[in-house]
NUKOLRO-406203 format. One record per residue: residue number from 0; residue in one letter; z, x, y of N, C-alpha, C in turn. Coordinates in steps of 0.1 Angstrom, whole numbers. Each point is the difference from the previous one (the first is absolute). Layout:
NUKOLRO-406203
PAMI|pos|code|n_c3|n_c1|n_c2|ca_c3|ca_c1|ca_c2|c_c3|c_c1|c_c2
PAMI|NUM|A|Z|X|Y|Z|X|Y|Z|X|Y
...
//
This chain:
NUKOLRO-406203
PAMI|pos|code|n_c3|n_c1|n_c2|ca_c3|ca_c1|ca_c2|c_c3|c_c1|c_c2
PAMI|0|M|786|255|-44|-9|9|8|-9|5|-8
PAMI|1|A|-11|2|4|-9|7|-7|1|17|-2
PAMI|2|N|-3|5|-9|1|13|-4|-7|8|11
PAMI|3|T|-10|-4|4|-6|9|11|11|1|13
PAMI|4|M|6|-10|3|9|3|13|9|5|-4
PAMI|5|I|9|2|-13|9|9|-4|-1|17|3
PAMI|6|E|-14|-2|-7|-6|14|0|-2|7|14
PAMI|7|K|-6|-10|8|0|5|13|11|1|7
PAMI|8|V|11|-6|-2|15|2|7|2|12|-4
PAMI|9|S|2|3|-15|6|12|-6|-11|11|8
PAMI|10|D|-11|1|0|-7|12|8|5|-1|13
PAMI|11|F|4|-10|7|2|2|14|15|8|-1
PAMI|12|Y|7|-2|-7|13|5|0|2|13|-6
PAMI|13|A|-15|4|-8|1|15|-5|-6|7|13
PAMI|14|Q|-10|-5|5|-4|8|15|9|0|8
PAMI|15|H|9|-11|5|11|2|10|9|12|-5
PAMI|16|A|5|2|-13|9|10|-6|-10|15|4
PAMI|17|E|-12|-1|-4|-5|12|0|-3|7|13
PAMI|18|T|-2|-11|8|1|5|17|11|7|4
PAMI|19|I|10|-4|-2|14|5|1|1|12|-6
PAMI|20|C|-2|1|-14|3|11|-9|-11|10|2
PAMI|21|D|-11|-1|7|-9|8|5|1|6|15
PAMI|22|D|12|-5|6|1|3|12|-12|-5|10
PAMI|23|R|-4|-9|-2|-11|-6|12|7|-12|5
PAMI|24|L|10|3|5|10|-9|8|-10|-8|11
PAMI|25|E|-9|8|5|-7|-9|11|-6|-12|-3
PAMI|26|Q|-3|-2|-12|-8|-6|-8|9|-12|-5
PAMI|27|W|14|1|-1|11|-8|-6|-2|-15|8
PAMI|28|P|1|2|13|1|-15|10|-11|-8|-6
PAMI|29|E|-13|6|-4|-10|-10|-3|0|-6|-13
PAMI|30|F|10|-1|-5|5|-9|-10|7|-12|3
PAMI|31|Y|0|-1|15|9|-11|5|-7|-7|8
PAMI|32|A|3|-15|3|-8|-5|8|10|1|13
PAMI|33|D|-10|-2|13|8|3|13|12|-8|2
PAMI|34|E|5|-11|-2|12|-4|-1|5|-2|-13
PAMI|35|C|12|9|-4|4|2|-14|14|2|3
PAMI|36|V|7|0|-10|15|7|-3|0|9|-11
PAMI|37|Y|9|11|5|-1|9|-11|15|4|1
PAMI|38|K|7|1|-14|17|3|3|3|9|-13
PAMI|39|I|7|8|0|5|6|-12|17|-1|1
PAMI|40|T|4|-6|-10|17|-5|1|4|0|-18
PAMI|41|S|13|3|4|9|-2|-12|0|-10|-8
PAMI|42|R|1|1|-17|2|-13|-6|10|-10|6
PAMI|43|V|12|6|3|16|-5|5|-8|-4|14
PAMI|44|N|-6|5|8|-4|-10|16|-6|-9|-4
PAMI|45|Y|-13|2|-9|-10|-11|-3|9|-12|-5
PAMI|46|E|7|0|-10|8|-12|-9|6|-5|9
PAMI|47|R|10|9|11|7|-6|10|-7|-9|10
PAMI|48|K|-14|2|2|-7|-3|12|5|5|9
PAMI|49|L|4|16|2|3|5|11|-13|8|7
PAMI|50|P|-2|1|14|-10|5|4|-2|16|1
PAMI|51|I|11|6|-7|-1|16|4|-9|5|-12
PAMI|52|G|-7|9|6|-9|9|-9|0|14|5
PAMI|53|L|-9|5|-10|-3|16|4|-11|1|11
PAMI|54|M|-11|-10|-3|-13|-1|10|0|-14|3
PAMI|55|F|-7|1|10|-5|-15|4|-11|-1|11
PAMI|56|A|-10|-8|-2|-8|1|9|-7|-15|0
PAMI|57|E|-4|-8|12|-8|-12|0|-11|-1|6
PAMI|58|S|-9|11|-1|-13|-1|4|-7|15|-4
PAMI|59|K|-13|-1|-3|-8|10|-5|2|12|11
PAMI|60|G|2|-4|13|3|9|10|11|10|-3
PAMI|61|A|10|-7|-5|14|4|-1|-3|12|-14
PAMI|62|L|-9|-3|-8|-1|8|-15|-9|14|6
PAMI|63|I|-9|-4|12|-4|10|5|6|10|7
PAMI|64|D|10|-6|6|13|8|8|5|9|-10
PAMI|65|R|5|-8|-13|8|10|-7|-8|11|-6
PAMI|66|V|-11|-1|-1|-10|11|-5|0|11|10
PAMI|67|T|-2|-5|12|1|11|11|12|6|1
PAMI|68|A|12|-9|-1|15|9|-1|-1|9|-12
PAMI|69|I|-5|-2|-12|-1|6|-10|-7|15|4
PAMI|70|R|-13|-3|6|-7|12|3|3|9|10
PAMI|71|N|8|-6|12|0|6|11|14|3|4
PAMI|72|T|11|-10|-5|13|2|8|12|1|-9
PAMI|73|M|-3|-2|-14|12|0|-9|2|13|-5
PAMI|74|V|12|7|-3|1|12|-4|9|-6|-15
PAMI|75|F|-9|8|-12|5|-4|-12|-6|10|-10
PAMI|76|S|6|6|-9|-4|8|-9|-18|-4|-7
PAMI|77|P|-4|8|1|-15|-1|-7|2|-5|-15
PAMI|78|R|-8|-10|-1|4|-13|-16|-13|-1|-3
PAMI|79|Y|-1|-1|-16|-10|-11|-6|5|-11|-5
PAMI|80|M|-10|-11|1|5|-13|-7|-6|-4|-11
PAMI|81|T|6|-8|-8|-9|-2|-13|5|-16|-1
PAMI|82|H|-8|-8|1|5|-16|-1|-9|-6|-15
PAMI|83|L|10|-4|-10|-5|-8|-12|1|-13|5
PAMI|84|V|-11|-10|-2|-2|-14|1|-1|-6|-12
PAMI|85|S|8|-10|-3|-4|-4|-14|6|-17|1
PAMI|86|N|-5|-8|-11|7|-14|-2|-5|-8|15
PAMI|87|V|-16|4|3|-3|-9|8|-4|-14|-2
PAMI|88|R|6|-11|7|1|-11|-5|-8|-8|14
PAMI|89|I|-6|-13|-2|-1|-8|10|10|-12|-6
PAMI|90|V|8|-3|12|10|-11|-5|-6|-13|4
PAMI|91|S|-8|-2|12|-5|-13|8|-11|4|10
PAMI|92|E|-10|-11|1|-9|3|12|-1|-13|9
PAMI|93|Q|0|-2|9|-2|-11|9|-8|4|14
PAMI|94|D|-10|-4|4|-8|2|10|-5|13|1
PAMI|95|G|-2|4|-11|-9|15|1|9|13|2
PAMI|96|I|14|-7|1|12|11|-1|7|2|-16
PAMI|97|L|1|10|-4|6|6|-14|12|1|2
PAMI|98|E|10|-7|-10|12|6|-1|0|9|-12
PAMI|99|T|4|13|4|2|12|-13|11|7|-1
PAMI|100|R|1|6|-10|13|7|-4|-6|12|-7
PAMI|101|S|6|10|3|0|11|-12|13|12|0
PAMI|102|Q|1|7|-8|12|10|-1|-8|12|3
PAMI|103|F|12|8|6|-8|15|4|12|11|-4
PAMI|104|V|-4|10|1|7|14|0|-3|10|9
PAMI|105|A|8|4|6|-6|9|10|7|15|1
PAMI|106|Y|-7|13|-4|7|12|-1|-4|7|10
PAMI|107|L|10|8|6|-1|9|9|0|14|-5
PAMI|108|T|-6|9|5|-2|14|-5|0|7|14
PAMI|109|L|9|7|5|2|8|8|-6|11|-3
PAMI|110|V|-10|8|9|-10|10|-2|6|14|-9
PAMI|111|D|14|2|4|7|10|-9|7|-4|-8
PAMI|112|G|3|-15|-6|7|-3|-7|-5|-6|-12
PAMI|113|T|8|-8|-5|-3|-7|-17|-2|-14|3
PAMI|114|P|-8|-9|-2|-4|-15|-2|17|-10|-1
PAMI|115|E|1|-5|9|10|-10|-2|-2|-14|1
PAMI|116|L|6|-8|-4|-3|-14|1|6|-6|14
PAMI|117|Q|-7|-4|10|3|-5|9|4|-14|2
PAMI|118|L|-8|-10|-4|1|-15|1|-5|-5|-11
PAMI|119|L|5|-9|-5|-5|-9|-13|1|-12|6
PAMI|120|G|-9|-10|-4|3|-16|0|-11|-10|1
PAMI|121|R|0|-6|7|-11|-12|-1|-8|-2|15
PAMI|122|T|-13|-5|2|-4|-5|10|-1|-15|1
PAMI|123|F|1|-8|7|-2|-12|5|-14|-2|13
PAMI|124|D|-11|-3|-6|-8|3|9|-9|-14|5
PAMI|125|K|-4|1|10|-11|-13|4|-13|6|4
PAMI|126|I|-11|-5|-6|-13|9|2|-9|-10|5
PAMI|127|D|-6|-1|9|-10|-6|8|-14|5|-9
PAMI|128|T|-7|-13|-5|-12|2|-11|-14|-3|8
PAMI|129|M|3|-6|15|-11|-9|5|-12|12|5
PAMI|130|D|2|11|3|-9|9|2|-6|7|-14
PAMI|131|S|-11|6|3|-1|8|-13|10|12|-4
PAMI|132|A|7|5|10|8|11|-5|13|-8|1
PAMI|133|L|8|2|-12|15|-2|0|9|4|14
PAMI|134|K|10|-6|5|5|4|11|14|-7|-2
PAMI|135|L|14|10|-1|11|-2|0|5|-10|11
PAMI|136|K|8|-10|0|4|-8|10|12|1|-2
PAMI|137|E|9|4|-8|13|4|-3|2|8|-12
PAMI|138|R|7|11|1|7|8|-10|14|2|3
PAMI|139|I|10|-3|-12|13|0|1|1|11|-12
PAMI|140|V|6|8|3|2|12|-10|13|0|-3
PAMI|141|V|4|-2|-11|17|-4|-3|4|10|-9
PAMI|142|F|7|13|0|4|10|-9|12|-2|-7
PAMI|143|D|3|4|-11|13|-2|-8|10|10|3
PAMI|144|N|-4|12|0|10|11|1|6|1|12
PAMI|145|E|15|0|0|9|-1|10|-2|13|9
PAMI|146|L|2|9|-8|-2|15|10|-15|5|-1
PAMI|147|V|-5|3|12|-13|4|3|-1|14|3
PAMI|148|P|-4|6|-12|1|16|5|-12|2|11
PAMI|149|G|7|10|9|-9|6|9|-2|-12|11
PAMI|150|S|-11|1|7|-4|-11|9|-11|-6|-1
PAMI|151|V|-1|-13|1|-12|-8|-4|-8|2|13
PAMI|152|V|-12|7|-3|-9|4|13|-13|-9|0
PAMI|153|Y|-5|2|-13|-12|-6|-3|1|-15|-4
PAMI|154|P|-10|-7|2|-1|-16|-3|0|-1|-17
PAMI|155|V|1|-12|-2|1|-1|-17|-12|-12|0
//
């Protein structure tokens, strides 16, 4: 793959993380295609091919619903999120769809508390490159930690 594409994908990942960290959640679904899959699951469930996960959506509309729930209906302690993304790699490309991987760490800081590790793991993504803007067709977030401190409210 050309360096320019890996740089574009790395920037896309950084913008995705910044949108969440900067609490601009209403913009988060714009990183996804209308027909998409988004899932957060444990490494154990991923390796055993079990469908159970912490978060699951099958369309951009479902992602918009998630943001609406976060803003209007969910009750949780105020928090800040920090996502660090690294080791972005393009695994393959076929018909304008990139299969990519990355590693991430997500820290949670409650407004009145100290930062703590919430999740760490890998992402397995399919990114549509056919239009001028990259769009996620699929994002599978696989976290390694068995115990998740607090509740997973925000996307990864």
